[in-house]
N, C-alpha and C positions, 0 to 999 in steps of 0.2 A: 873128399870122402873114395875111397877106393872102390875098384870096379866089382868086386866081391859082395860088399856092402852094398850097393846100388842094387846088384843082381837080387840080392837076397830081400830086401824092401820091396822090390818089384814083384817078386813070387808070391812073399806074404800079402800083398795088395790085391792081387790079381786071384789069389785063391778064394776071396770073399767079394769080389767084384760083380756088379750087377750084369746083366746081359747088354746094356747101352755101351758100360765101358768096355766091356770084352769085345764087342762088334768094331768099335772104334779102333780099339789096339790091333785088332784082327786085320783091319782094313791098312792100317800103317805098317804092318807085316809084310802084307801083300805087295803094296806098293814098293815097298826096301827091296825086296825079292826080286820083282820084276825090273826095277832100276839096276840092281846088281847084275841079272842075267842080262840085259839090253846092252850094258856098260862092255861086258864081257865079249859077246856076240860081235859088238862094234869094234872093238880091238881087235879080233881075230879077223875081222873083214880088213881093216886097216892094214895090219901085218901082211895079209896075202898079198895085197895091192902094192904094198912097199916092194915085195919080193919079186912080184913082176916086174914093177919098174926097174928094179937094179937088176935083174936080168937082161933086161932090154937097153941097158946102159943108160936110161934115163936118170942120172945124179947129178947134183951139184957140188962144187969144192965146199970147204968151210968158208971162205971167204964169200963167196956169192950168198950163201946161206945167211951168214952174219949180216950182210947188205941188206938182204928180204926182209929178215927178223926185225933190223932198226926201221927200215921203211914203215913195215907192219905196226910197230910200236907209235911211231909217228902218228900213221892214220888212225889208230885205237884213241890216240890221248887227242887230236883233233876233232874226232867224233864226241868225244865228251865235253867239249867247250859248248 
């Protein structure tokens, strides 16, 4: 089912929905908006930190990154056992 069909079905249903359903959907929408806002703010903050680290020369080369990443994956894998 394509997006426009789903959107129309939802609009049609919402037009006749009771207060309980509308309250539930409204809560879901508010939670989604807050999640998106938090994610955007977090990404901006992380970018600012990264810029400061780069300007301060606090970087690692690709080889060190790959090594650190492989170690992280190994630790994650071990934690699920």
